[in-house]
C-alpha positions in Angstrom: 100.5 91.4 93.5 99.9 94.9 91.6 96.7 94.2 90.0 96.4 95.6 86.6 93.2 94.8 84.4 93.1 94.7 80.3 91.0 98.1 79.1 89.2 96.8 75.8 86.2 99.2 75.1 87.4 102.6 77.1 84.8 105.3 77.6 86.3 108.6 77.9 85.1 111.6 80.0 87.0 114.8 79.6 88.1 117.3 82.1 90.1 120.6 82.2 91.8 120.0 84.8 95.6 118.7 85.0 98.6 118.2 82.8 100.0 115.1 80.9 103.0 113.8 79.6 102.0 112.2 75.6 104.5 110.2 73.5 106.1 112.3 70.9 103.8 110.8 68.3 100.9 110.6 70.6 98.7 113.7 71.2 99.2 117.1 72.8 100.4 118.4 76.0 98.3 118.9 78.7 95.4 116.3 77.9 93.9 115.4 80.8 90.7 112.5 81.1 89.3 110.1 83.2 88.7 106.6 82.1 86.4 104.3 82.9 87.8 101.1 82.4 85.0 98.7 81.8 84.8 94.8 80.2 88.6 94.1 81.7 90.5 90.8 82.0 92.4 90.5 84.4 96.7 89.9 83.3 99.6 88.8 84.9 101.0 90.7 87.7 104.6 89.5 86.9 105.5 89.1 83.2 109.2 89.2 83.9 110.1 85.8 85.6 112.7 86.1 88.0 114.9 84.1 90.7 117.2 88.0 90.8 117.1 88.6 94.6 117.5 92.3 93.6 114.5 92.7 90.8 112.5 90.5 93.4 112.9 93.5 95.7 112.8 95.9 93.6 109.3 95.5 92.6 108.0 95.1 95.8 110.0 97.9 97.7 107.8 100.3 95.1 104.3 99.4 96.7 103.8 101.1 99.9 100.9 100.9 102.5 99.3 98.2 104.4 99.2 94.8 103.1 95.5 94.9 104.0 94.2 98.1 102.2 91.1 97.7 99.9 91.8 100.1 97.2 95.0 100.0 94.8 96.1 103.4 93.6 98.8 102.5 90.7 100.6 105.1 89.1 102.0 105.2 86.5 105.1 107.2 85.7 108.5 109.1 84.3 110.9 110.6 86.8 111.8 112.9 83.5 107.9 114.5 83.2 108.0 117.3 84.2 103.7 116.8 84.8 105.1 114.1 87.0 107.7 116.1 89.1 103.7 118.9 90.2 102.3 116.0 91.0 104.8 114.8 92.5 105.4 118.2 94.3 101.9 118.9 95.2 99.7 115.8 95.8 102.0 113.1 96.7 102.2 113.7 100.2 98.5 114.6 100.7 97.7 111.0 99.2 100.6 109.5 101.6 99.6 110.9 104.1 95.6 110.9 103.7 95.2 107.7 102.7 98.6 105.7 102.2 99.6 106.2 106.1 95.7 105.6 107.6 95.6 102.5 105.4 92.8 103.0 103.1 95.6 102.7 99.9 98.2 101.0 98.6 99.8 102.6 96.3 102.4 101.3 93.4 105.2 103.0 91.4 104.5 102.0 88.1 107.7 103.2 85.6 106.2 104.4 81.6 109.5 105.8 80.4 108.6 108.0 77.4 110.8 108.1 74.3 111.4 111.5 74.0 112.7 111.3 77.5 116.8 110.4 77.3 117.2 109.8 80.9 113.9 108.1 81.8 114.9 105.1 81.4 118.3 105.2 83.6 115.9 107.2 86.0 113.8 104.5 86.6 116.8 101.9 86.5 118.5 104.3 89.4 114.8 104.1 91.4 114.7 100.5 90.9 118.7 99.7 92.4 117.5 101.6 94.9 114.7 99.7 95.7 116.4 96.4 95.9 118.2 98.0 99.1 115.0 99.5 100.3 115.7 102.7 98.9 112.8 102.8 96.1 111.3 106.0 97.4 114.0 107.3 98.8 115.5 107.7 95.1 112.0 108.1 94.0 111.7 111.9 95.6 115.2 112.7 95.4 115.0 112.2 91.5 111.9 114.3 90.9 112.8 116.5 93.7 116.0 116.8 91.9 114.2 117.0 87.9 115.7 120.2 86.9 118.9 119.7 87.9 119.2 117.0 85.4 116.5 116.9 82.8 119.2 118.9 80.4 122.5 117.3 81.1 124.2 115.1 78.3 125.1 112.6 80.7 122.8 112.0 83.8 124.7 109.2 84.8 127.7 110.9 87.7 124.5 112.9 89.1 122.6 109.4 89.5 125.2 108.0 91.3 125.4 111.3 93.8 121.6 110.4 94.2 122.1 107.1 95.1 125.0 107.8 97.7 122.3 110.8 99.2 119.9 107.8 99.9 122.6 105.8 102.0 122.5 102.6 99.8 125.5 100.5 99.3 127.3 102.5 96.7 128.8 99.7 95.2 125.8 97.5 95.0 123.6 100.1 93.4 126.2 100.5 90.9 126.7 96.8 90.0 122.6 96.5 89.9 122.7 99.2 87.3 125.9 98.6 85.7 124.1 94.9 85.4 121.1 96.3 83.6 118.9 93.8 85.0 116.1 96.2 86.1 115.8 96.9 82.2 113.7 93.9 81.0 111.3 94.7 84.4 110.7 97.8 83.5 109.8 97.4 79.8 106.9 94.9 81.5 105.7 97.5 83.4 105.5 99.9 80.7 103.9 97.5 78.6 101.1 96.1 81.1 100.2 100.1 82.4 99.9 100.4 78.5 98.1 97.3 77.7 95.9 98.2 81.1 94.6 101.7 79.0 97.5 104.3 80.1 99.3 106.3 76.8 100.7 109.6 79.2 102.2 110.1 82.6 101.4 111.0 85.5 98.6 108.4 85.0 96.5 106.9 88.0 95.1 103.1 87.8 92.1 103.3 91.0 89.1 100.8 90.6 87.5 101.6 87.2 88.6 104.3 86.6 92.6 105.6 84.8 92.6 109.3 86.1 95.5 110.9 83.7 97.6 114.0 84.2 98.9 115.9 87.4 95.9 115.2 88.6 94.4 117.6 92.3 93.8 115.3 95.8 90.5 116.3 95.5 90.0 114.1 91.8 91.6 111.1 93.5 89.8 111.5 96.9 86.5 111.2 94.8 88.2 107.7 92.8 89.4 106.7 95.7 86.3 106.8 98.0 84.6 105.5 95.0 86.5 102.4 94.6 86.4 102.2 98.8 82.5 102.1 98.8 82.4 99.1 96.3 84.9 97.4 98.1 82.5 97.4 101.0 79.4 96.1 98.7 81.6 93.4 97.6 83.1 92.4 101.2 82.1 89.2 102.8 
């Protein structure tokens, strides 16, 4: 279960470090901030009940880390956002090595495709359908690494097809999943839950009671994670 929380009132502290993609009708790109999440109430982790085994596997497949890790890092992202690609290239590997593989953090990817990114939703569908076969993170990496090759294409379908093939999925099954549209409601639910919890730009990172916005360096994430780890120790029985 991915722990989302509703954010009714937000105290904003601006920091001039990272870059973020914002909705076309939102604030300018280049915004970066840290938000303290206060007056929170839990909302259900699953808003789209599904008996479809592909959807269930995909939901679990975009989480990595030990089930006993005391802290969640929720990455709210858009596969076509250049700043999400930047974060993936510069910081994702460091976060994984320092915190995920050491059992301190569980990392979850939440889809937040922005309307101006025409290939963002198809990319999310492709990743989730790969996740149904246990290949979410492989497709995640392939999409970000190759973003500049597909972002300007009139149609991304054949390119995503080749990426899926490179991850080793059963291609016929992956194609059937994409063509069925079965992940679309789940992706929209991701977007709606993240927005309700306070996310408005990509990438955003929900860590403990904070939302960090923009392509944050490992130093900022480390500070937020260390704070969350310290709080988890205080509340442990």
